[in-house]
C-alpha positions in Angstrom: 47.3 -21.0 -48.1 46.0 -19.0 -45.2 46.2 -19.2 -41.4 44.5 -16.0 -40.3 41.1 -14.6 -41.5 40.4 -10.9 -41.1 36.7 -10.1 -41.1 35.1 -6.7 -41.6 32.0 -6.2 -39.5 29.6 -3.6 -40.9 28.1 -4.7 -44.1 30.0 -7.9 -44.1 29.0 -9.8 -40.9 26.1 -7.6 -40.0 23.7 -5.8 -42.3 23.8 -2.1 -41.8 23.7 1.0 -43.9 26.4 3.1 -42.2 25.0 6.3 -43.6 21.7 5.8 -41.8 23.4 4.3 -38.7 25.8 7.2 -38.3 23.0 9.7 -38.8 21.0 8.0 -36.0 24.1 7.7 -33.8 24.7 11.4 -34.0 21.0 12.1 -33.2 20.9 9.8 -30.2 24.2 10.9 -28.8 23.3 14.5 -29.4 20.1 14.1 -27.3 22.1 12.5 -24.5 24.7 15.2 -24.4 22.4 18.1 -25.1 22.5 19.4 -21.4 26.2 20.2 -21.9 26.7 20.7 -25.7 24.6 21.8 -28.6 23.7 18.7 -30.8 24.7 20.4 -34.0 28.1 21.5 -32.6 28.6 18.0 -31.2 28.0 16.5 -34.7 30.6 18.9 -36.2 33.2 18.4 -33.5 32.7 14.6 -33.4 32.9 14.3 -37.2 36.1 16.4 -37.2 37.7 14.4 -34.4 36.8 11.1 -36.2 38.4 12.4 -39.4 41.6 13.2 -37.5 41.7 9.6 -36.2 41.4 8.3 -39.7 44.1 10.7 -41.0 46.5 10.0 -38.0 50.0 8.8 -38.9 51.5 8.9 -35.4 52.2 5.4 -34.1 52.7 6.7 -30.6 49.0 7.7 -30.2 46.1 5.3 -30.1 42.9 6.3 -31.9 41.3 7.0 -28.6 44.1 9.4 -27.7 43.9 11.2 -31.0 40.1 11.5 -30.7 40.0 12.9 -27.2 42.9 15.3 -27.9 41.1 16.8 -30.9 37.6 16.6 -29.5 38.4 18.3 -26.2 40.3 21.1 -27.9 37.2 21.9 -30.0 34.5 21.6 -27.4 36.5 23.3 -24.6 34.9 21.0 -22.0 36.9 18.9 -19.5 37.4 15.2 -20.0 36.1 14.4 -16.5 32.8 15.9 -17.5 32.4 14.4 -21.0 33.9 10.9 -20.7 31.5 9.6 -17.9 28.5 11.0 -20.0 29.7 9.2 -23.1 30.4 6.0 -21.2 26.9 6.2 -19.9 25.5 6.6 -23.4 27.3 3.4 -24.6 26.3 1.4 -21.5 22.6 2.4 -21.5 21.5 4.1 -24.8 23.7 2.8 -27.6 21.4 -0.3 -27.7 18.6 1.9 -29.1 20.5 1.8 -32.4 20.1 -1.9 -32.7 16.9 -1.6 -35.0 19.2 0.0 -37.6 21.2 -3.2 -38.0 20.1 -6.7 -39.0 21.6 -10.1 -38.2 22.9 -12.1 -41.2 22.3 -15.8 -40.6 24.9 -16.6 -43.3 27.5 -14.8 -41.3 27.2 -17.3 -38.5 27.5 -20.1 -41.0 30.8 -18.5 -42.2 32.1 -18.1 -38.7 31.2 -21.6 -37.7 33.0 -23.0 -40.7 36.0 -20.8 -40.2 36.3 -21.8 -36.6 35.7 -25.4 -37.4 38.6 -25.3 -39.9 40.9 -23.9 -37.2 41.5 -20.6 -38.8 42.7 -17.8 -36.5 40.0 -15.1 -36.5 40.5 -11.4 -36.4 37.5 -8.9 -36.3 39.0 -6.2 -38.4 36.4 -3.5 -38.1 37.3 0.1 -38.6 38.5 1.1 -35.1 36.7 4.5 -34.8 34.4 3.3 -32.0 35.1 2.3 -28.4 35.1 -1.4 -27.6 31.7 -1.2 -26.0 30.1 -0.1 -29.2 31.9 -2.7 -31.3 31.1 -5.6 -29.0 27.4 -4.6 -28.9 27.2 -4.6 -32.7 28.9 -8.0 -32.7 26.2 -9.2 -30.3 23.4 -7.8 -32.4 24.8 -9.7 -35.3 25.4 -12.9 -33.2 29.0 -13.1 -34.2 30.4 -12.3 -30.7 30.8 -15.8 -29.4 33.8 -16.8 -31.5 37.4 -17.0 -30.3 38.9 -13.9 -31.9 42.6 -13.4 -31.4 42.0 -9.7 -32.0 39.1 -7.3 -32.2 40.3 -3.9 -33.4 38.9 -1.0 -31.4 39.8 2.7 -30.9 41.5 1.8 -27.6 43.9 -0.8 -29.0 44.7 0.5 -32.5 46.8 3.4 -33.7 45.5 3.6 -37.3 42.2 3.3 -39.2 41.1 2.0 -42.5 42.0 2.8 -45.3 45.5 3.4 -44.0 47.7 0.4 -44.9 49.4 0.9 -41.5 46.2 -0.4 -39.9 46.8 -3.8 -41.5 50.5 -3.8 -40.7 49.5 -3.2 -37.0 47.2 -6.2 -37.2 50.0 -8.4 -38.6 52.3 -7.3 -35.8 49.7 -7.9 -33.1 48.8 -11.4 -34.3 52.3 -12.4 -35.3 51.5 -13.2 -38.9 53.1 -12.7 -42.3 50.9 -11.0 -45.0 50.8 -14.2 -47.1 49.2 -16.1 -44.2 46.2 -13.7 -44.1 43.0 -13.2 -46.0 41.0 -10.0 -45.6 37.2 -10.5 -46.0 35.1 -7.4 -46.5 32.6 -5.5 -48.6 34.2 -2.1 -48.9 36.4 -1.4 -51.9 38.3 1.5 -50.2 38.6 0.2 -46.6 39.0 -3.6 -47.1 40.8 -4.0 -50.5 43.6 -1.7 -49.4 44.9 -4.7 -47.3 46.5 -5.7 -50.6 48.9 -2.8 -50.3 50.8 -4.7 -47.5 50.6 -8.1 -49.3 47.4 -9.5 -47.7 45.0 -11.3 -50.1 41.5 -10.1 -50.3 38.0 -11.6 -50.6 35.4 -9.0 -51.6 31.9 -9.8 -50.3 29.5 -8.6 -53.0 26.2 -8.8 -51.0 26.4 -5.1 -49.9 29.3 -3.9 -51.9 30.5 -0.3 -51.2 32.5 1.6 -53.7 32.2 5.2 -52.7 34.3 6.6 -55.5 33.1 4.2 -58.2 36.7 3.4 -59.0 38.0 0.3 -60.8 39.2 -2.3 -58.3 40.7 -5.8 -58.1 40.2 -8.4 -55.5 42.0 -11.7 -55.3 38.6 -13.5 -54.7 35.0 -12.3 -54.7 31.6 -13.7 -54.1 28.6 -13.7 -51.8 28.8 -14.4 -48.0 26.8 -17.5 -48.6 29.5 -18.9 -50.9 32.3 -18.2 -48.4 32.0 -21.4 -46.3 32.7 -23.6 -49.3 35.5 -21.3 -50.4 37.1 -21.7 -46.9 36.7 -25.4 -47.2 38.6 -25.4 -50.5 41.3 -23.1 -49.0 41.7 -25.4 -46.0 41.9 -28.4 -48.2 44.5 -26.8 -50.4 46.6 -26.0 -47.4 46.4 -29.6 -46.2 47.6 -30.8 -49.5 50.7 -28.5 -49.7 
């Protein structure tokens, strides 16, 4: 039935309350950049630039390009000043946010089973962070050692969740048809919208996020702990067809 599994990261493979995490992220980055920009202004400009990444519809601009174009216009500081400082933050201080995430042992069980069943793996996290920040969070959750064919980051993607174009871009990058893919995630808005391009969805209910409390439909749903057996059934069904 499926050849490619798309996995969300935050709340699915690692335990994190993104409201708390983002608050602490702004605080730590604000302290780091305080010599050149006021922390409150940084928070406002960073939030606005991130919104513009999410709203972007231009396939010619990566998320990184959109972010820096908008951010630099607002802060009126040069890229050659800010980029090294932000790179330094991710290299040396982003690790201070690790206490605000927790490893999920059942996630490793899921990934072990998925890899053992020879599914192609995609880490389909919302690409609003640089690759350094995403790979560090993968390491914190101990899901970094798997052979992903694609990890979506703000450097290599042109769209964000919940834009359906994000999923179309993944399909193009991995060379898959929608019917060959299953999106696995815990966010009603960001993850279930994969269905709009024909990708089947598995809603992980352990830390379910439904910001607008809207009715929703998922093709499959259950806990992360139940997922290995589900994948076994899926693989068995594929072998029988």
